[in-house]
C-alpha positions, -999 to +999 in steps of 0.1 A: +093+033-414+085+006-384+094+039-363+070+053-377+042+032-375+050+025-342+047+059-336+015+066-351-002+034-332-008+019-369-010-017-379+002-030-414-035-043-417-048-003-407-015+012-426-031-005-458-056+006-454-051+042-448-027+040-476-052+027-500-080+052-494-056+078-506-043+058-534-085+060-540-084+098-535-059+108-556-077+083-584-109+107-581-086+133-584-065+121-615-099+115-628-117+152-626-086+166-631-083+144-665-115+160-671-111+197-671-072+194-683-069+220-710-033+235-701+001+215-697+007+223-662-023+203-656-010+176-676+020+181-657+003+176-623-012+147-636+015+131-648+032+137-610+001+127-596+002+094-615+038+085-609+026+094-573+003+067-573+021+036-585+043+041-559+017+043-536+003+012-552+042-007-546+040+000-510+003-014-505+016-039-527+050-047-507+029-042-474+002-067-478+033-091-487+047-085-451+014-088-439+006-119-450+037-131-445+035-130-408+005-146-407 
């Protein structure tokens, strides 16, 4: 992951901001799909989107913690 960050030339703060933006967008999509959900496939997609967002939040939390340790 460190190599990927170096390749993208993002510091931890920028990476955290990017991940938070993705997480926020996913939450918006999730809410919109919930309003329109009516079938089983949509329910499965919502479940997967929600799980992906939980994973993103975990990664963001770890990165924020590591960022605090560096300061």
